[in-house]
N, C-alpha and C positions, 0 to 999 in steps of 0.2 A: 504494499499499499504506499502511496506517495502522499506526503503531507506538506505544508508548509509551517515552519517553527523559527523561533529566534536560536541563534547561536550560542548566546551566554556571553558573549564578549561584549563588554560595557562601551568600548570604542567602535564597534561595529555599526553600520547603518541601521540594521533590523533593531538595535536597542532600543531606539526612541520611536521612530515612524516610518522608517523606511521599508521596503519589501523583505519579508521573510525568506529565508532560505529553503530549499526543497530538500527533504529529508525522508529515508526509506524505512518503513516498519514492517515487521513479519508478524503477525498476530495468529495465536494460538487460542485454543479454549482449554482452561485448566479447571476442572471441578466446577464447570458452567461459567466460570468467568473469563472474560478475554483479557489476554496476557500480550503485550506490546514488546517486542525486542528490537531495538535500533539495528539496522542492517548498514555498515560501512559502506561507502561510495564504491571501492573497489571489489566489493563482494556483490553487489547487486544483481549483475546478470547471472552469476553462479548460484544465487539463492533463488532467482526468477525459475532457472532451470530446474533446481530440487524441487519446486512447488508444482512445476509441470508434470515432473516425474511422479511425484506423489498422487496427483490427479490421476494420471494414466494407470497407475497400479490399484488405486481405490477402484477406477472403472472394471479392470479385469478383475479385481475380487469379487465386485458385485455380479459381474457376468458369470462367475463361478458358482456364485451363491444362487442365482437364478436358475442355472442348469441344475444343481443338487436338488433345488425346490422341485423342479419338474420329474426329476427322477423319483422323489418320494412320492408325488401325486400320481404319476403313472404306476409305479408299484403297487400301491393303496388301491388304485381303481382294478388293476388286474386281480389284486387279492380278492376284492369283493366279487367280482365276476365268477372266479374259480370258486369260491366257497357258497355261491348261488347254484352252481350247477350240480 
C-alpha cells in the first residue's frame, strides 16, 4: 500500500505544510487487527513480488480445496446410490 507521510525531519519541507513523502506499507491481519510494516524503498519491488506469489499460492490452495470438496460430494452421492440398490 502506498501512502503519503511526514518524514520526521524538522528541517524538511513536509514538516510544516509542504507535500508529504510517499511511503510503502505492507499490511497483515493479526488476531483480527491490521498491522502495518514499513517497506524500505529498495525492497518495494521485491515485496510486491512476494505479495503476488502469495496471491498465486492462495489461489492454487483454493482450487485444490474445491477439488477435494467435489470428490467428497461425488463419493457421498455414489455411496447413497449403492446403499439404495
